Residue frames relative to the residue before (quaternion, step in Angstrom):
aa qw qx qy qz dx dy dz
M 1.0000 0.0000 0.0000 0.0000 0.00 0.00 0.00
L 0.6694 0.4759 -0.3189 0.4730 3.55 0.93 -0.86
S 0.6348 0.5413 -0.3416 0.4328 3.58 0.99 -0.66
T 0.6338 0.5117 -0.3124 0.4887 3.57 1.10 -0.75
L 0.6338 0.5468 -0.3036 0.4552 3.54 1.00 -0.81
R 0.6512 0.5232 -0.2707 0.4785 3.52 1.07 -1.06
N 0.6615 0.5222 -0.2892 0.4540 3.47 0.92 -0.98
G 0.6463 0.5288 -0.2992 0.4616 3.55 1.07 -0.79
I 0.6570 0.5190 -0.2852 0.4665 3.48 1.02 -0.90
V 0.6740 0.4866 -0.2857 0.4769 3.52 0.98 -0.88
Y 0.6141 0.5445 -0.3369 0.4613 3.61 1.07 -0.59
V 0.6537 0.4989 -0.2901 0.4895 3.56 0.96 -1.01
W 0.6610 0.5295 -0.3169 0.4269 3.57 0.85 -0.98
N 0.6612 0.4888 -0.2803 0.4953 3.55 0.95 -0.98
Y 0.6330 0.5510 -0.3409 0.4235 3.58 0.89 -0.87
V 0.7186 0.4377 -0.2339 0.4872 3.60 1.03 -0.87
F 0.8311 0.3008 -0.1007 0.4567 3.63 0.75 -1.13
N 0.6688 0.4944 -0.3314 0.4454 3.56 1.05 -0.46
H 0.3655 -0.7718 0.4709 0.2211 3.59 -0.40 1.20
R 0.6334 0.5145 -0.3665 0.4470 3.67 1.10 -0.19
V 0.7057 0.4398 -0.2364 0.5027 3.56 1.19 -0.47
S 0.6637 0.5166 -0.3132 0.4411 3.66 0.84 -0.87
P 0.6581 -0.5125 0.4020 0.3776 3.52 -1.32 0.42
L 0.5743 0.5944 -0.3960 0.4001 3.58 1.14 -0.32
R 0.4912 0.6855 -0.4219 0.3329 3.55 1.28 -0.22
N 0.5878 0.5772 -0.3583 0.4392 3.53 1.32 -0.34
I 0.5767 0.5367 -0.4077 0.4617 3.64 1.11 -0.18
Q 0.3280 -0.7926 0.4686 0.2113 3.63 -0.36 1.10
D 0.6928 0.4475 -0.2996 0.4795 3.69 0.91 -0.64
V 0.4128 -0.7447 0.4726 0.2273 3.59 -0.49 1.24
A 0.6502 0.4997 -0.3534 0.4502 3.60 0.99 -0.69
I 0.6677 0.4701 -0.3477 0.4608 3.60 0.88 -0.68
R 0.5901 0.5578 -0.3571 0.4617 3.59 1.14 -0.69
H 0.6811 0.4740 -0.3044 0.4678 3.54 0.91 -0.83
Y 0.6245 0.5376 -0.3408 0.4526 3.58 1.01 -0.68
V 0.6398 0.5258 -0.3131 0.4649 3.51 0.98 -0.86
L 0.6529 0.4969 -0.3122 0.4789 3.63 1.05 -0.86
Q 0.5914 0.5652 -0.3457 0.4596 3.62 1.12 -0.66
M 0.6994 0.4668 -0.2725 0.4678 3.55 0.78 -1.15
L 0.6112 0.5235 -0.3512 0.4786 3.72 1.07 -0.57
G 0.6289 0.5540 -0.3191 0.4423 3.50 1.10 -0.79
V 0.6699 0.5091 -0.2670 0.4698 3.49 0.99 -1.07
M 0.6115 0.5593 -0.3209 0.4585 3.51 1.10 -0.92
W 0.7192 0.4472 -0.2636 0.4618 3.53 0.77 -1.01
A 0.5957 0.5427 -0.3618 0.4687 3.64 1.11 -0.59
V 0.6878 0.4656 -0.2871 0.4772 3.59 0.93 -0.86
S 0.6313 0.5202 -0.3488 0.4574 3.61 0.99 -0.73
F 0.6849 0.4907 -0.3037 0.4447 3.60 0.82 -0.87
S 0.6742 0.4889 -0.2975 0.4669 3.54 0.95 -0.83
L 0.6599 0.4930 -0.3062 0.4772 3.53 1.01 -0.68
S 0.6327 0.5209 -0.3282 0.4697 3.52 1.09 -0.74
I 0.6418 0.5199 -0.3067 0.4731 3.55 1.13 -0.71
G 0.3672 -0.7617 0.4350 0.3094 3.49 1.26 -0.73
S 0.6016 0.5610 -0.3450 0.4521 3.55 1.23 0.32
Y 0.2640 -0.7846 0.5358 0.1662 3.58 -0.36 1.15
T 0.5878 0.5372 -0.4022 0.4519 3.64 1.02 -0.47
F 0.5998 0.5522 -0.3665 0.4483 3.68 1.00 -0.61
L 0.5822 0.6140 -0.3622 0.3911 3.62 1.00 -0.73
T 0.6675 0.4988 -0.3062 0.4603 3.53 0.86 -0.90
Y 0.7027 0.4596 -0.2833 0.4634 3.61 0.83 -0.91
S 0.5982 0.5543 -0.3394 0.4687 3.54 1.18 -0.67
I 0.6950 0.4695 -0.2988 0.4552 3.57 0.78 -0.95
I 0.6459 0.4956 -0.3366 0.4732 3.60 0.94 -0.82
G 0.6554 0.5298 -0.3078 0.4417 3.56 0.88 -0.80
H 0.6733 0.4669 -0.2811 0.4997 3.55 1.02 -0.85
T 0.6243 0.5490 -0.3452 0.4354 3.55 1.06 -0.69
I 0.6322 0.5399 -0.2923 0.4727 3.53 1.12 -0.84
L 0.6860 0.4651 -0.2903 0.4783 3.54 0.92 -0.93
I 0.6493 0.5124 -0.3307 0.4545 3.61 0.94 -0.82
A 0.6437 0.5154 -0.3260 0.4623 3.58 1.01 -0.88
A 0.6284 0.5069 -0.3495 0.4754 3.62 0.94 -0.71
A 0.6367 0.5073 -0.3373 0.4727 3.61 0.92 -0.72
A 0.6682 0.5084 -0.3003 0.4527 3.58 0.91 -0.91
I 0.6436 0.5069 -0.3198 0.4761 3.58 1.02 -0.72
T 0.6475 0.5000 -0.3279 0.4725 3.56 1.02 -0.82
V 0.6558 0.4895 -0.3314 0.4695 3.67 0.86 -0.81
G 0.6221 0.5237 -0.3401 0.4723 3.61 0.96 -0.82
T 0.6551 0.4962 -0.3263 0.4670 3.65 0.83 -0.85
W 0.6802 0.4766 -0.3056 0.4655 3.59 0.75 -0.96
T 0.6291 0.5288 -0.3294 0.4649 3.62 1.01 -0.77
A 0.6896 0.4535 -0.2849 0.4874 3.55 0.87 -0.91
A 0.6417 0.4883 -0.3569 0.4716 3.65 0.94 -0.61
S 0.6472 0.4932 -0.3354 0.4747 3.68 1.05 -0.52
L 0.7806 0.3761 -0.2079 0.4540 3.57 0.74 -1.02
K 0.8013 0.0883 -0.0292 0.5910 3.69 1.00 -0.76
P 0.1073 -0.8238 0.5551 0.0410 3.66 0.35 1.12
E 0.6000 0.5916 -0.3727 0.3887 3.58 1.10 -0.56
L 0.5279 0.6028 -0.4346 0.4111 3.67 1.22 -0.15
F 0.7430 0.3995 -0.2474 0.4766 3.55 1.15 -0.42
S 0.4190 0.7083 -0.4719 0.3164 3.50 1.34 0.33
R 0.5736 -0.5950 0.4522 0.3354 3.46 -1.17 0.72
G 0.8231 0.2392 -0.1822 0.4817 3.54 -0.90 0.87
T 0.2812 0.7633 -0.5332 0.2324 3.56 1.15 0.35
G 0.8008 0.2696 -0.2051 0.4940 3.54 -0.90 1.03
R 0.6449 0.4686 -0.3403 0.4987 3.53 1.28 0.07
R 0.6786 -0.4472 0.3720 0.4485 3.57 -1.34 0.10
K 0.4572 -0.6347 0.5516 0.2896 3.54 -1.18 0.64
D 0.6231 -0.5130 0.4211 0.4139 3.53 -1.26 0.39
G 0.7695 0.3270 -0.2758 0.4743 3.51 -0.97 0.91
E 0.6345 0.5170 -0.3519 0.4541 3.54 1.15 -0.32
H 0.1847 -0.7907 0.5757 0.0957 3.59 -0.93 0.89
E 0.6290 -0.5388 0.4178 0.3734 3.54 -1.29 0.35
């Protein structure tokens, strides 16, 4: 039973947050896809805070969601850079190559 529950939670999580699984995968531009996900996050933050009835919670909710979305954006950017330009992460980037003298 716990395995089925866990699989269900993982499926829902991936459906919402994994850009290769969610319906947002159909948006070709990753930047636009990320922007749409950000706007959905803000919409849900506003919706929950209004449903709770506390306008002070809205500020904290938006700030919290912004931090989480920024962390996700930095992660995606890092993964993209690692895929497209792995030399950015090479040791000694920006330094002289071996054998080069001043």
